[in-house]
C-alpha positions, -999 to 999 in steps of 0.1 A, spaced: -410 -427 -217 -386 -400 -233 -399 -379 -259 -384 -375 -289 -357 -351 -296 -369 -316 -311 -348 -323 -340 -367 -354 -349 -400 -339 -345 -392 -309 -365 -376 -335 -394 -408 -355 -394 -433 -327 -399 -408 -312 -426 -413 -346 -443 -450 -345 -441 -474 -329 -462 -505 -304 -449 -530 -333 -443 -503 -356 -425 -493 -325 -404 -529 -317 -394 -533 -356 -386 -499 -359 -367 -506 -327 -342 -531 -345 -321 -510 -379 -321 -477 -365 -310 -490 -334 -289 -465 -334 -263 -437 -340 -288 -454 -309 -309 -455 -285 -278 -419 -291 -272 -411 -284 -303 -428 -254 -306 -415 -241 -271 -378 -245 -283 -355 -232 -307 -357 -260 -336 -372 -250 -368 -408 -249 -372 -415 -265 -405 -439 -242 -429 -471 -266 -428 -471 -268 -392 -466 -231 -387 -496 -227 -405 -515 -250 -388 -507 -236 -357 -512 -200 -366 -549 -211 -378 -554 -232 -348 -580 -219 -320 -558 -242 -297 -544 -218 -272 -518 -244 -257 -502 -245 -291 -503 -205 -296 -490 -202 -261 -461 -224 -272 -452 -209 -302 -453 -174 -286 -432 -181 -258 -404 -191 -282 -411 -165 -307 -382 -144 -298 -359 -172 -307 -372 -175 -344 -373 -141 -360 -397 -150 -390 -421 -162 -367 -418 -136 -345 -430 -111 -371 -455 -133 -381 -473 -135 -349 -466 -96 -344 -486 -88 -375 -516 -104 -364 -519 -77 -342 -535 -101 -312 -535 -80 -280 -533 -111 -259 -503 -123 -278 -485 -88 -278 -477 -87 -244 -458 -120 -245 -441 -108 -275 -433 -72 -263 -413 -88 -232 -418 -81 -196 -381 -72 -189 -357 -44 -204 -334 -66 -223 -353 -98 -234 -364 -82 -268 -346 -61 -293 -362 -25 -303 -369 -39 -338 -388 -66 -325 -410 -43 -302 -413 -18 -329 -428 -50 -349 -455 -55 -323 -466 -16 -323 -467 -20 -365 -492 -51 -359 -511 -31 -335 -522 -5 -358 -542 -25 -376 -562 -33 -347 -556 -4 -322 -597 -4 -316 -596 -39 -302 -603 -32 -263 -577 -60 -255 -551 -33 -258 -560 -13 -229 -580 -38 -208 -569 -45 -173 -541 -68 -185 -531 -54 -218 -499 -42 -231 -506 -5 -229 -524 -5 -193 -491 -24 -182 -469 -1 -199 -483 29 -187 -468 23 -152 -433 15 -164 -405 39 -160 -377 18 -177 -359 33 -209 -357 0 -228 -395 -8 -226 -406 30 -231 -386 40 -260 -400 16 -285 -436 25 -271 -431 58 -289 -441 40 -323 -475 28 -308 -505 44 -321 -519 49 -285 -516 87 -278 -519 84 -239 -490 61 -241 -469 81 -265 -473 109 -236 -463 88 -208 -433 76 -226 -421 111 -237 -424 124 -199 -409 95 -186 -375 97 -209 -378 131 -209 -373 132 -168 -343 106 -175 -325 125 -199 -328 161 -175 -315 136 -144 -287 125 -164 -277 160 -174 -280 173 -137 -256 146 -126 -228 159 -149 -202 175 -125 -203 211 -128 -195 228 -95 -167 233 -69 -162 207 -43 -156 217 -6 -118 204 -9 -93 204 -37 -101 178 -67 -87 146 -68 -57 148 -99 -64 111 -102 -94 93 -93 -79 59 -94 -49 68 -72 -70 93 -47 -43 120 -48 -50 155 -40 -34 188 -56 -45 219 -37 -39 249 -54 -40 277 -23 -31 273 15 -68 272 21 -76 244 5 -44 226 16 -55 232 54 -93 218 44 -71 189 30 -49 185 59 -78 185 84 -103 162 65 -103 130 90 -119 110 62 -92 114 35 -61 91 39 -44 94 2 -18 116 -8 -14 155 -12 8 172 -36 19 204 -21 21 235 -44 58 239 -56 59 276 -67 75 299 -46 56 316 -20 25 292 -29 23 279 8 15 306 36 38 289 61 26 313 90 -9 305 84 -1 266 88 19 272 119 -11 291 132 -34 264 125 -10 237 138 -4 258 173 -46 258 174 -49 223 165 -18 199 157 -20 183 126 -15 145 120 18 129 123 15 118 86 6 154 75 36 170 95 60 147 78 47 155 45 52 195 56 86 189 73 103 174 41 90 206 19 113 231 12 107 261 35 90 242 62 93 263 98 114 242 127 83 243 149 63 220 123 96 199 118 99 194 155 65 183 158 71 159 130 98 142 148 79 142 180 50 123 168 69 96 145 102 83 141 94 72 101 92 103 87 121 105 54 138 140 54 144 142 18 150 177 9 145 189 45 159 223 55 157 221 95 173 197 117 156 185 152 170 186 182 198 157 191 175 142 218 148 140 193 171 118 167 182 98 198 145 90 210 142 79 174 169 53 172 159 40 204 122 33 192 134 20 161 130 -18 165 153 -30 137 169 3 128 153 4 94 132 35 98 161 53 117 181 45 85 154 62 62 156 91 88 192 97 95 210 87 62 192 113 39 193 138 66 229 137 66 233 135 29 211 165 25 230 185 53 200 188 74 223 170 102 257 176 107 276 144 106 301 157 134 273 162 155 255 133 147 285 114 160 291 136 192 254 139 202 232 111 190 231 75 205 230 46 207 264 44 186 255 11 171 222 21 153 239 55 144 269 35 124 243 12 108 221 42 96 251 67 85 251 68 45 278 48 30 286 67 1 288 104 16 322 121 17 315 142 47 306 110 69 338 90 58 360 119 68 344 119 102 347 85 106 382 82 96 390 107 125 376 84 148 390 52 137 424 69 135 423 74 175 418 33 176 453 27 158 462 -5 139 463 -29 167 435 -52 175 427 -49 210 410 -14 204 389 -27 179 381 -57 199 369 -35 228 347 -17 206 333 -47 193 325 -64 224 311 -32 237 289 -23 208 258 -45 214 250 -28 251 267 3 244 240 33 248 262 64 243 275 79 212 298 72 185 325 93 198 318 79 233 321 46 224 358 48 209 366 69 242 355 39 263 370 14 239 404 30 241 404 31 283 393 -7 281 419 -16 257 443 -33 282 417 -59 292 415 -68 256 452 -75 246 463 -108 233 424 -121 232 408 -136 201 375 -125 185 350 -127 210 321 -155 205 335 -163 171 309 -176 142 312 -193 109 292 -176 79 254 -183 77 234 -193 48 216 -168 38 236 -142 51 211 -116 71 217 -84 67 213 -67 103 219 -39 121 237 -54 149 271 -50 167 291 -69 138 277 -44 110 285 -14 130 320 -27 137 325 -33 101 311 2 92 342 16 114 364 -8 98 356 5 63 368 40 75 403 24 85 436 26 64 446 -7 42 471 -20 65 449 -18 97 424 -35 77 448 -64 66 460 -68 105 422 -70 116 412 -95 90 436 -118 106 416 -122 139 379 -115 124 355 -144 125 340 -160 96 308 -144 97 325 -109 99 345 -119 69 315 -131 51 295 -100 59 327 -80 47 328 -96 14 293 -95 6 279 -59 19 312 -37 24 331 -40 -10 365 -44 0 392 -37 -25 409 -60 -46 439 -60 -26 422 -66 6 401 -96 -6 433 -109 -19 448 -107 12 420 -124 29 419 -152 7 459 -158 7 457 -157 44 427 -177 52 425 -198 18 400 -199 -8 373 -216 14 368 -181 28 351 -176 -2 320 -197 3 304 -172 25 298 -154 -6 278 -179 -21 250 -168 6 219 -173 -13 195 -176 -43 202 -141 -52 240 -144 -59 248 -128 -90 259 -150 -124 290 -122 -123 296 -134 -86 295 -169 -95 315 -167 -124 341 -153 -103 339 -181 -76 339 -211 -97 377 -209 -108 389 -209 -71 384 -249 -78 378 -249 -38 355 -281 -24 337 -257 1 334 -227 -22 318 -253 -48 293 -270 -20 283 -236 -13 274 -226 -48 255 -257 -54 236 -257 -20 227 -217 -18 231 -203 -55 212 -206 -86 237 -222 -107 229 -230 -144 225 -268 -149 259 -271 -168 275 -255 -137 255 -279 -113 267 -310 -135 304 -294 -132 302 -294 -95 292 -325 -89 316 -343 -113 345 -330 -94 361 -316 -123 385 -283 -126 375 -253 -141 397 -234 -165 396 -207 -189 357 -200 -183 350 -239 -187 349 -272 -174 379 -292 -185 387 -331 -187 404 -339 -154 422 -371 -143 403 -394 -115 428 -386 -93 429 -349 -96 391 -347 -93 378 -324 -62 364 -341 -36 326 -336 -27 320 -321 8 295 -342 32 272 -312 34 271 -313 -5 263 -351 -6 239 -346 22 220 -317 5 216 -336 -27 204 -366 -6 176 -345 10 167 -323 -19 136 -325 -37 147 -304 -67 151 -325 -98 178 -302 -113 199 -309 -83 193 -347 -85 198 -352 -125 230 -336 -122 242 -366 -104 238 -385 -137 270 -366 -152 289 -372 -118 306 -403 -123 302 -407 -87 286 -443 -75 271 -426 -42 256 -400 -63 242 -424 -90 226 -444 -65 208 -414 -48 194 -403 -80 181 -437 -89 167 -443 -53 153 -411 -50 113 -409 -51 115 -374 -60 133 -377 -93 129 -401 -120 150 -404 -155 128 -407 -185 149 -409 -212 172 -436 -222 200 -411 -234 206 -399 -197 206 -436 -180 233 -449 -208 251 -413 -199 254 -421 -165 269 -456 -172 293 -440 -195 304 -416 -168 309 -441 -141 330 -463 -163 349 -434 -173 356 -424 -139 355 -457 -122 359 -482 -147 334 -515 -155 333 -528 -119 315 -500 -106 289 -502 -133 282 -537 -129 278 -530 -93 252 -505 -103 235 -531 -127 234 -556 -101 225 -536 -72 189 -544 -57 189 -523 -25 187 -481 -37 177 -462 -3 148 -446 -7 129 -466 -34 103 -491 -24 98 -510 -54 119 -543 -61 121 -538 -98 155 -520 -109 150 -480 -116 167 -485 -149 148 -496 -178 151 -534 -190 166 -517 -223 194 -499 -206 202 -527 -184 207 -551 -213 229 -524 -231 250 -524 -199 253 -560 -197 262 -562 -234 289 -535 -228 303 -556 -198 301 -587 -216 321 -569 -248 347 -558 -221 353 -589 -211 358 -603 -246 381 -575 -250 360 -558 -278 358 -522 -261 327 -521 -236 330 -486 -229 328 -479 -268 297 -500 -269 283 -480 -242 291 -445 -256 277 -453 -293 243 -466 -275 243 -432 -255 248 -411 -289 224 -430 -306 197 -425 -277 204 -387 -278 205 -382 -314 178 -367 -336 161 -405 -342 165 -411 -306 147 -380 -298 119 -389 -321 114 -421 -304 111 -405 -272 87 -378 -285 66 -404 -300 66 -426 -269 57 -397 -242 42 -373 -265 10 -391 -274 -1 -398 -235 -34 -388 -226 -25 -359 -209 -33 -325 -226 5 -312 -218 20 -342 -228 39 -329 -261 52 -298 -239 61 -322 -211 80 -345 -232 98 -315 -249 104 -304 -214 120 -335 -203 141 -339 -233 155 -305 -228 160 -314 -192 180 -347 -195 194 -346 -230 198 -308 -240 180 -284 -259 173 -292 -299 150 -287 -329 121 -309 -334 130 -336 -353 108 -335 -381 126 -357 -408 129 -384 -383 94 -379 -371 79 -379 -408 98 -410 -417 85 -431 -384 49 -418 -397 58 -432 -431 65 -463 -415 39 -470 -391 10 -441 -381 22 -421 -355 -6 -418 -327 -34 -396 -330 -30 -377 -303 5 -371 -312 -4 -360 -346 -30 -334 -335 -1 -319 -313 23 -319 -337 1 -300 -366 3 -266 -350 38 -264 -348 60 -243 -366 78 -265 -398 53 -295 -394 55 -319 -425 26 -317 -448 21 -352 -442 16 -350 -408 -5 -318 -408 -29 -335 -433 -31 -366 -415 -36 -348 -380 -71 -334 -396 -83 -370 -395 -65 -377 -366 -85 -348 -346 -119 -358 -363 -115 -396 -348 -102 -382 -312 -136 -359 -312 -159 -390 -315 -167 -396 -276 -169 -435 -280 -132 -435 -298 -106 -450 -280 -72 -447 -299 -47 -472 -300 -8 -473 -306 -5 -501 -330 -24 -512 -362 -39 -488 -386 -65 -463 -375 -101 -462 -388 -115 -442 -413 -146 -417 -404 -168 -441 -427 -155 -474 -407 -160 -454 -375 -198 -445 -387 -209 -478 -393 -192 -491 -359 -193 -465 -331 -225 -453 -317 -231 -413 -324 -238 -390 -294 -260 -360 -292 -249 -328 -270 -280 -303 -267 -296 -318 -296 -264 -316 -316 -242 -342 -329 -212 -324 -335 -189 -354 -346 -212 -363 -375 -214 -322 -382 -174 -321 -387 -171 -354 -405 -194 -341 -432 -181 -310 -433 -146 -323 -442 -160 -344 -465 -150 -378 -444 -183 -390 -448 -213 -385 -472 -249 -381 -466 -260 -416 -483 -235 -430 -454 -252 -411 -427 -286 -422 -438 -280 -455 -441 -254 -469 -416 -251 -443 -388 -269 -450 -355 -289 -448 -333 -315 -430 -354 -321 -402 -331 -286 -388 -339 -287 -393 -376 -320 -377 -379 -308 -348 -354 -279 -343 -379 -301 -348 -411 -327 -322 -396 -300 -295 -403 -279 -307 -430 -310 -311 -452 -322 -277 -443 -305 -254 -468 -317 -275 -499 -346 -256 -503 -331 -220 -491 -309 -195 -511 -301 -194 -551 -289 -227 -561 -275 -244 -595 -273 -276 -609 -237 -276 -608 -232 -274 -572 -223 -309 -560 -231 -303 -523 -266 -289 -533 -272 -320 -553 -260 -344 -524 -289 -327 -500 -313 -326 -528 -303 -367 -535 -305 -372 -495 -337 -355 -492 -353 -378 -519 -336 -407 -502 -352 -400 -466 -388 -393 -485 -385 -421 -503 -376 -447 -471 -404 -427 -454 -427 -436 -481 -418 -470 -484 -424 -479 -447 -448 -453 -434 -466 -438 -464 -493 -413 -450 -500 -433 -421 -500 -411 -392 -500 -438 -368 -467 -450 -381 -453 -414 -380 -462 -412 -348 -448 -447 -335 -416 -437 -353 -413 -405 -330 -419 -429 -300 -397 -453 -304 -366 -429 -317 -353 -420 -283 -347 -454 -271 -338 -473 -309 -305 -482 -309 -305 -488 -351 -300 -469 -378 -329 -447 -395 -339 -473 -421 -342 -500 -393 -366 -474 -374 -384 -469 -404 -387 -505 -411 -399 -515 -376 -425 -487 -373 -441 -496 -407 -441 -534 -397 -460 -527 -362 -487 -505 -377 -486 -521 -410 
């Protein structure tokens, strides 16, 4: 059999007088022991009986939980009982406060001569072997000199060790500038050498920047004796004043060292080896580009001596005047005919010589390339990869040609070369205009290459009104939803906006675009189909298992756009369609209400009453403030915790952004109460009407009841009605719903006593709710205090009426209460009847 909750046992003892308390203890011993071990209040009569008792089990139970009850702890400590003191003092450092431990020693002062303090298991004996600060600091207040001396000795030792642990001397290496960043800043060459030799260090070293602070001769000697690591050599080489010998060592050991600030150039053979060793060219670019810019690598020598030409061309800095001048001189030798340029492109991937040697070889091979088109032409790729390949190297030379030559070459370039030119090489406006004029606007589709395409580029491409460009923009770039709707509608773009376009003049959709939409799992892509007026796209949207239309406003807008572009027949076909590829359900994907409105519009059109006007009116109503309010009332009350946020998101996604329709929501609530969950979600929002916020408090209380199930229809129950119809539930001995209902004034204590059930939950609540009646200053005008007093009198009267001072009846009530499903009066009545 389950034992009564501690709160019920505490309440029973609180109602009992001293004689009844003494009689109850042996009859409900297990329940009493559980109460004493818990944190529940111990009524005064029970506390006095336990303190006066010699029953060790009762005393032990009370002592075990004394730390949870401040008054009980101090009462026990004041006894000065050495046996009790061991438990009261605590065995670990943090289970008692210093104030509680001090109280134990205050009680010990009166009984210090009791041998139990210093016995084998006494508190003093135990503490004499302890080294913990938390246990020994309070012991300085004890009345036992030997313990005080031990505590002072240990505490002094702890303080001395802490003082010695403070940093005070120099370390072998230079001090870290930041312990978090693990960075060293040596102040002398000696410290620098030690840091460079420290094999356990892999952080950063900040070299001294003051003139003459680094002894380079000493570093060269150290390097000759034992070479520094590749990483540290690279660090030294980028430092102004680094000797060539250290710089050469850096290049010989690594090809990844950036030469920012370098003053010494390595041999050409070292650069060539670095280019060959660089798999993708990135590390060589980081090496060569800054070196040329800083003047460490003379660009003329680089073009004549460093190979292979492809990697050199891709690694040269693009905004360096000297580099541009040197390249202009090279391409001037190629001239304006396509043949030598074709020879360069054909030779670049496998050519192992320098740039100068490449131009020489191309001129020699020119006759073989006359009259031939671009070798192995390729179209644009999506997304475009910026690779250090032959095409990229060729375009680096192309950039150095004059404008007429570039225009001539553009006639022969393949689609991928044009794409890379437009994307990565910033052609002039004149060259770009020439390319568009000669090849058509579709050539710009390659510019819409990837998701990082900027809004400015998108805004530049849309006005071309080209199907290929629009398809590339839709599939490859991050268009706004308005721009996606524009592309799928086939409308033309003019003066910065999508303009009304006659059906015959609308732009066609490419196969690639339609296929991409059909295979897409992106909801924004699919929703844009609703505004297209395209029957194929509408079918794709309705059949897609990945996107569902949630708002009636978007459904109706889809029918309006379809009617506007293709007339009522296509609308009729869509409404009568039963097979939507991708959809497994037989039920039409449009809601019954939308289907009804669509068929009513077709009927009106048949009767010459303007079917399109009917659809437009219904669409406007569904999208206005009242329509938005209806949708929010329906979707915002769902059981999911984020239902309101999701409903607002769907509205913005399908209908468009707009303010919360507070007036319409308030009107709907006045007509029929909004769902409890919706009220609670509306209350914290800015500008929430007072009527909704006020009712939300009651709704929140209803929803907090674990047995309450809200309904979408009917008037919600009051807290008093719920109290009498729904069973209460305890959570760790607390009835949280009842506490909240009483605190907010929605139920009264007499109601709880008379109709609340089960009795155990009621008693648990009353044991706390009635406790303040006897504590603190009160006045006769305090309504809450008077309610508590009246409730206590009512409970006492019920107990007296049914149980009187019969301990058997009280004990029986406590044994029945764990399983009793009725009210408190029912419990007392049943217990009294059994023993009476």
